[in-house]
C-alpha positions, 0 to 999 in steps of 0.5 A: 458554478458549472462543472464542465467550466472548471473541467475546461479549466483544469485541462487547460493548466488554470489554477482552480479556487478553494471555493471552486475545488470545493464545489467539485468535491462536495457536489460529487459526494453528494451525487450531484455530480455524475462518475462521467463528469468527474472522471473527466476532471480526474484526466483533466488534473492527471494533465492539468496538475495542480499546485500545493494550495489546490492540493491543500485544498482537495485534501481538506475539502475530502476530509470535510465530505464525511466524519473524522474519527476522534481518537483523542481519548486514547492516551498516546501518541498515534502513528501510521505507515502507508504506502502508496503501492507496490508489488509484493509490498506487504510491510504494514502487516509486519512494521505496524505489529513489530511498532505496536510490540514496541508500544506505539498506537498504530491506527492502520486506515487501509486500502484495497488492491488498486491497479497492479498492486495489492491491498493490505485489507485484501490481504488482511481478509484472506484470513479467515474470519478477519474483520476490516469493517470495524465501527470508529468505537471499535477502532479505538477500543482494539487501539487502546487495547491492542495498540494497533487495529485495522479497518477499511475506509468507511462510508462515513470517513471522508466519503468523497476520497472513497469514490474517487479511490475507485473512480481514479482505479478504472479511469487510468488516473492512478498516477496523478501526483495530487491525486495520490497525495490528496487521496492518502493525506485526507484518510490520514488526517480523517482518522485521527493519527498525530504522525505518518510514515510514508512508503512511496514507491518508484521504478517499474511496479510502482505508480511513479515510475521516475523518482523525481516524482515520487520525491514531488509527491513525498515533498507534497504529502510531507507539507500538507501534514506540516500544515496541519501540525503533524509529523510526517516522514516518507521514504523513497524506495525502489520497486522495480523488483517485487518487495519479497518473494510472494505476490498474492493476498494469502501467499504475502500471509504465509511470507508476513508469518514467515518474516515476522518469525525472522525467516523472511526475505532480506529486502522485506525484513530490512525495509519493514524494520526500518519503517517500525523504527521511524514509527517508533521514533515518531511515537516518541518511544525513543529519543533517537532513531537509531535507538529505535532501530535497535528496538525494532529488531529486538522485537522482531527476535524475540517474537513479540511482533508475531505474538502481536499479529496474531494478537490483533488477528484474533481480536478482529475475528480472525483465525490466528493459527493460519501463521502457524498453519497455512492449509488454513488460508486459502490455497490455489489448485494449480502451479505453472512454473516459469523457467529460465531460457538460458544460463545466466543472471536475473538482471530484472524483474519487471515489478508491474508485469508480475502485478498485471498477472497476478491481477489478471489471474484474480488477485486484483480488480480490473474494476472497483466492483470485481472480487478478489481471488485470496488464494491466487498469485505467483511466488518468485524462486529467484531475485535480481543479481542471482545466477541461474541455470537453463530450465531452473525455475524462476517463479511458480504462478498460483491458480485456481481457474484457467481462464487468463493463465495462458497471458498472465505466463507470458506477462511473468516470462517477459517480466524475467531478464536473465543475461551474461553478467550480473546486474549492479546493485541496487538500493533499496531505500533511496531518499528520505524526506521530512 
């Protein structure tokens, strides 16, 4: 079987057999298929699509490309949470500690910045000393001791996905629904979870721009989970404006600290609590979702989630004092204000533009080998619907170098729309699937 023939067939929209898909993933993970051919296959898949059976086969092949993490020795229901990627989306660092404080076992195998969106690992690694390169045994032990552990994808766990994940970022194929679904679910199945809560983003700042596509991705991932006897629920949530106020790794850790102390933005707090509640419910800690919501709220208000996050930071080698002293985090050396051009109401804040600008000054990656600057990013001063005066500060760009700063500032200026009338209020949580 020849790789070029499979590329052509997928380009033309043909269905590939389980044997053919397995061949592609196996050969690529072993280095027998070069990046340029796999790049062509990814683009062919982007345009030619895949059906449910093809995606399930691809997911299984990626799981089988390496080892899996056996968590059976850790008693209890293991529940993970995953987002498809957003701008200012730091809910994992809030929902996971709250759920863990409620007794849920939360194995978090997280990713890095992809395109204009942030990555949980990059946020965590902005905390001095924090280790995400846990071994499988350390992962199990931390889960057993603290109910929560964060780790990056190792070279041994679903290695084919690790290679494809990086390749998608630089080949314009991030938004492919089959590739999103197989990537996420292969990692989750390989890490040994029992249940999964998905946050499927839709809108300007998401990879999926249309709600119908987000629904398709959510349904596909829920179906893959069910075929593997996993309980999966998905929330489809709005990502037209950044979530919370902070965009950028250390800046988002600061906002996480504020939110876990019940002083965070309304939208971020609300979504984090709902995600935590569903983790608690799927973890069988409560009998009903309403009881789970009450428990999540209680653990936020009494500081349990905040203390749990500090405990986990310390356990993984980080300086937990950063949650109280933000000066211990990487800090930018300069700030650029973006001002309102007129009186009116903020009618839109294009999350993708804000994310791209943040990545442009170092908060993200243009290529898979780029180094992230943990200090830089954007902090909004307003949200959609707020009234502003001409000359009021809309946001601040925090930077450590002048390179591409002007270009980033122009992007951020273009992200804001100020209109004469107030916009209609948008729902944050649009749908629930599963």
